[in-house]
C-alpha positions in Angstrom: -4.2 -4.5 9.7 -7.4 -5.8 11.2 -10.6 -4.3 10.0 -13.5 -5.5 7.9 -10.8 -8.0 6.6 -7.5 -9.1 8.0 -4.5 -7.9 5.9 -0.8 -8.5 6.4 1.2 -6.2 4.1 4.4 -7.6 2.7 6.8 -4.9 4.0 7.1 -2.3 6.7 9.5 0.5 5.7 10.9 3.2 8.0 12.4 6.3 6.3 15.2 8.4 7.7 12.6 11.2 8.1 10.6 9.0 10.5 7.8 8.0 8.1 6.3 4.5 8.3 5.2 2.9 5.1 3.2 -0.4 4.8 3.8 -1.8 1.4 1.9 -4.6 -0.4 3.4 -5.8 -3.6 1.5 -7.8 -6.3 2.3 -9.3 -9.6 -0.3 -8.5 -12.2 -1.5 -12.1 -12.1 -2.4 -11.7 -8.4 -5.2 -9.1 -8.6 -7.4 -11.2 -6.3 -10.9 -10.2 -5.5 -9.8 -8.9 -2.1 -7.1 -6.4 -3.5 -9.5 -3.5 -3.6 -10.7 -4.2 -0.1 -7.0 -4.3 1.1 -6.3 -1.0 -0.6 -9.4 0.5 1.1 -8.4 -0.8 4.5 -4.8 0.3 4.2 -5.7 3.7 3.0 -8.2 4.1 5.9 -5.5 3.0 8.3 -3.0 5.5 7.0 -5.5 8.4 7.1 -6.4 7.6 10.7 -2.8 6.9 11.9 -1.5 10.4 11.0 0.8 12.3 8.8 3.8 10.0 9.2 2.0 6.8 8.1 1.5 5.6 4.5 0.0 2.6 2.8 0.7 1.6 -0.8 -0.3 -1.4 -2.9 2.0 -1.7 -5.9 1.4 -3.9 -9.0 3.9 -4.5 -11.7 1.9 -2.8 -14.5 -1.9 -3.1 -14.1 -3.1 -1.9 -10.7 -6.5 -2.3 -9.3 -8.5 0.8 -8.2 -6.6 2.7 -5.5 -3.3 0.9 -6.1 -0.2 2.0 -8.1 1.8 0.7 -11.0 5.5 -0.1 -10.2 6.9 3.0 -11.9 4.4 5.3 -10.1 5.0 3.5 -6.8 8.7 3.9 -7.0 8.3 7.7 -7.6 6.0 8.0 -4.6 8.4 6.2 -2.3 11.3 8.2 -3.6 9.5 11.5 -2.6 9.0 10.3 1.0 
């Protein structure tokens, strides 16, 4: 994702229902200063890309603003 920062999510997932999910995973020790910027860029991309596109940043337990904890992220993915 190129925007106000360059961001290369860890995974691109394709669901059987035709949805595209960009997924960034982080250990709790990796909550770098750019994580909130990456969440903002990814969320903006998903909103502009359309209904079939999603972006999630998932931390093990302690997410930054706009990201998800692992258990919550797994549930979101399961619903898609």
